[in-house]
N, C-alpha and C positions, 0 to 999 in steps of 0.2 A: 537614669536620669529622665523623668517625665516632663515635657513641654507643657507649660500653661500661663494665660495671663495674670499677671500680678500686677497690684498696686505699687507704684513706684516706692511710696514709703515704707512700705512693707519689705520690699528687694532689700533696702539699705539697712533697716533693723536687722534683716536677716546677714546681710554680709558682716556687720559688726559682731555677728554670736558667733558666726562661723556655724549658721542654720540652712546653707544651699552647698548644692552641687556645682552647679553654675550659671551663670544668665547669660541670653540673648541680645544684643541691643540692637537698632538701627544705626549706622551713621559709623562715622571714621573707616576702619580696614584697610586703612592703608593708601587711601586713596589722596589723602592730605597729610598735612603735619600732626593732625591728631597723633597718630602711632607714634613719634618721634617726640611729642612735646607730652604725653601723658600714654604710657605704653601698658596702661591696665589691661586691655585687651590682650597681650600676648607676655605680659611677664606681672607674676604678681608681687608687688611692691606696697600697699597698701591695702586696708581693709575693703576702697572698693573694687578691687580688681575681679574681675569676669569670671574668675577660678580661682581655685588653692586659695580661699581668702586667708586660713590660718597659717600658710606661709608669707603672705603680705605682710599679717599682721609680726610674724617674727624676724621679717626683715626691718620693720618701723621698730619693733622691741622683743626682742625675746624673753622677755620675762611676762609679758600679757599675757593673763590666763587662758586668752582664747589662742594664744599662739600655738602653732605646732612645728617641731624641727624638721624641716624640710630634707628630702632626700640630699646624697652628695651631689651626683648632677644637678639637682635645683639650686644647690647652694654655689656652685661654681658659676650658675647663671647671675645669680644674685651679684656675686663679686664681680661680674663683669658690667653686670646692670647698673650697680653702684657708683662705677667709674662714668657709666655715661651720663648716669642723672646729675652726676655733680659737673661733669664736663657740660651739659646743657645750661646749668644755673648761673 
């Protein structure tokens, strides 16, 4: 992965189509409740996750054409994360 500044709209377009390796962003990082309320920096649970976007798409909808089946370990994390996300809602 080669870091480079990119326009925000392009970042999100690439996230939705799984054309990214990962993103870095300022803010959050565990010093506030952001990591608990929106765990996209640590857990791929949607298309805006900062890494493993295809796994996040799988978490939302395994039939999504851009989704990718995660590894067994990642699926375990998803099962645990699903419980936590439900508890927070």
